Each structure stands twice: as C-alpha cells, then as structure tokens.
C-alpha positions as CSV (number, residue, x, y, z in Angstrom):
1,X,4.1,-9.5,-0.5
2,X,2.9,-7.0,-3.1
3,X,2.4,-3.2,-2.9
4,X,0.8,-1.2,-5.6
5,X,1.8,2.3,-4.8
6,X,0.3,5.5,-6.2
7,X,1.7,9.0,-5.7
8,X,-1.3,11.0,-4.5
9,X,-2.1,14.6,-3.7
10,X,-4.8,13.2,-1.4
11,X,-6.5,9.9,-0.6
12,X,-9.0,8.5,1.8
13,X,-10.8,5.3,2.6
14,X,-14.4,5.0,3.8
15,X,-16.1,2.0,5.4
16,X,-19.9,2.1,6.0
17,X,-20.0,5.8,5.4
18,X,-17.2,6.5,7.9
19,X,-13.7,7.8,6.9
20,X,-11.2,5.4,8.5
21,X,-8.1,7.0,7.0
22,X,-7.2,10.1,5.0
23,X,-3.9,11.7,3.8
24,X,-2.7,14.6,1.8
25,X,0.5,14.4,-0.2
26,X,1.9,10.9,0.0
27,X,1.5,7.3,-1.1
28,X,-1.6,5.2,-1.4
29,X,-0.4,1.7,-0.7
30,X,-2.6,-1.2,-1.8
31,X,-1.2,-4.2,0.0
32,X,-1.5,-7.9,-1.0
33,X,-0.3,-10.7,1.2
34,X,0.7,-14.0,-0.3
35,X,1.3,-17.4,1.1
36,X,4.8,-17.6,2.6
37,X,5.1,-14.0,3.5
38,X,6.9,-13.3,6.7
39,X,8.5,-10.6,8.9
40,X,11.5,-10.3,6.6
41,X,9.4,-9.8,3.5
42,X,7.2,-7.2,5.2
43,X,10.2,-5.2,6.4
44,X,11.9,-5.4,3.0
45,X,8.7,-4.2,1.3
46,X,8.2,-1.4,3.9
47,X,11.8,-0.2,3.2
48,X,11.2,-0.3,-0.5
49,X,7.8,1.5,-0.3
50,X,9.1,4.2,2.0
51,X,12.4,4.6,0.2
52,X,11.1,4.5,-3.4
53,X,11.9,7.8,-5.1
54,X,8.7,8.9,-6.8
55,X,8.5,12.5,-5.8
56,X,10.1,15.3,-7.8
57,X,13.2,17.2,-6.6
58,X,13.9,20.9,-7.5
59,X,15.1,19.8,-10.9
60,X,11.8,18.0,-11.7
61,X,13.3,14.5,-11.5
62,X,11.7,11.7,-9.5
63,X,14.5,11.7,-6.9
64,X,12.8,12.0,-3.5
65,X,11.0,9.5,-1.3
66,X,7.8,10.0,0.7
67,X,9.7,10.7,3.9
68,X,11.9,13.3,2.2
69,X,8.9,15.3,1.1
70,X,7.1,15.1,4.4
71,X,4.4,12.9,3.0
72,X,2.1,10.3,4.5
73,X,1.0,6.8,3.6
74,X,-2.5,5.3,3.4
75,X,-2.3,1.5,3.6
76,X,-5.3,-0.5,2.3
77,X,-5.5,-4.3,2.2
78,X,-6.2,-5.7,-1.2
79,X,-6.2,-9.5,-1.6
80,X,-6.9,-9.3,-5.3
81,X,-3.3,-8.3,-5.9
82,X,-2.4,-11.9,-5.2
83,X,-4.7,-13.1,-8.0
84,X,-3.5,-15.5,-10.7
85,X,-4.9,-14.2,-13.9
86,X,-2.9,-16.4,-16.3
87,X,-5.8,-18.6,-17.5
88,X,-9.5,-18.5,-17.9
89,X,-11.9,-15.6,-17.3
90,X,-12.0,-15.8,-13.5
91,X,-9.1,-15.0,-11.2
92,X,-7.7,-17.6,-8.8
93,X,-6.7,-16.6,-5.4
94,X,-4.8,-19.7,-4.4
95,X,-1.6,-17.7,-4.0
96,X,-3.1,-15.4,-1.4
97,X,-2.4,-15.9,2.3
98,X,-5.2,-17.3,4.5
99,X,-7.2,-14.4,6.0
100,X,-5.7,-14.7,9.5
101,X,-2.2,-14.7,8.2
102,X,-2.9,-11.9,5.7
103,X,-4.3,-9.7,8.5
104,X,-1.3,-10.4,10.7
105,X,1.2,-9.4,8.0
106,X,-1.0,-6.4,7.0
107,X,-1.0,-5.2,10.6
108,X,2.8,-5.9,10.9
109,X,3.5,-3.9,7.7
110,X,1.5,-0.9,9.0
111,X,3.3,-1.0,12.4
112,X,6.7,-1.1,10.7
113,X,5.7,2.0,8.7
114,X,4.7,3.7,11.9
115,X,8.1,2.7,13.4
116,X,9.7,5.0,10.8
117,X,7.7,7.9,12.3
118,X,5.7,8.5,9.1
119,X,2.0,9.4,9.3
120,X,0.3,6.1,8.4
121,X,-3.4,5.8,8.0
122,X,-5.4,2.6,7.1
123,X,-8.5,1.1,5.9
124,X,-10.1,-1.8,7.8
125,X,-8.8,-5.2,6.9
126,X,-11.3,-7.4,4.9
127,X,-14.0,-4.6,4.9
128,X,-15.9,-3.4,1.9
129,X,-13.9,-0.2,1.4
130,X,-14.4,2.8,-0.8
131,X,-11.1,4.3,-1.8
132,X,-10.9,7.9,-3.2
133,X,-7.7,9.3,-4.5
134,X,-6.2,12.1,-6.6
135,X,-3.3,10.3,-8.4
136,X,-0.5,12.8,-8.9
137,X,1.1,12.3,-12.3
138,X,-0.4,9.7,-12.6
139,X,2.4,7.8,-10.9
140,X,1.8,4.1,-10.1
141,X,4.3,1.3,-9.4
142,X,4.0,-2.4,-8.6
143,X,6.5,-3.5,-5.9
144,X,7.0,-7.1,-4.9
145,X,9.3,-8.9,-2.6
C-alpha cells in the first residue's frame, strides 16, 4: 500500500462538477493499493500517515503530525501509484490490486482514519476526479508499507 502525502493549506476533490471532499490545513493523501495488501498494511500505513511529523512546531522544525495541529485528511484513490515504470514508455499496472480489492482496502483505510477521530474527507473510488490543492511548502512524501 502506498500513500503520497502532501501538506496542504487546503485541498478539494470534485467529481462531475460536485465537490465530494474538501479540507483546510492538513494532508492530501493519494492512496494506491497493491496486490497482497491487507488489514495489517492498511493500519500500519494509516498510523504512519497520521503520525508522520510534517508540520512545523514553534521552533520552525517539522516536528508535529496532522492530529497535533488539528488538521484534516483528504484521501483520494490513485491506482497509478502502483505503476511499474522501470521499462518502456507505457506504465504497467500489474502490481495494482484488482478493483474490488482496491476499493475494499481504500474504504478500510478511510474508516481507520476516521476511527482516530480526525476529519477525513474523500473522493469517489474509481471516478474521474479533479483534485485541487495548495501545497504548503511544498512538502510531499512517499510512504509505503
């Protein structure tokens, strides 16, 4: 399971002209699900995403996590994160989970974030989404379990 996280001042996702999720200060989480992902990986990645210290403390150091700053998360499914780009000029998606499995683990990840009582907004799984964000920093990290 892969999360590309971006520290944002604000972010939103729109599907067919309708906003499905919007946050202020927090993390935009682009989530890719791979074959073999399971509950344990989803929970480990959730813990890593929510615990990752990417927000500045009073001394200006990245020392606080999203929960400590009262931030939110916007989780957007992105199967392209599971792409194999090692050869050729077209990505291979053979490492990605089957759509039904990917949706199950995406939903599971979102619910585990909500279990931690953090505002968690989403896109719509497998939809054509338009994501808008104001990356704060810019700060972007690739997390994988």
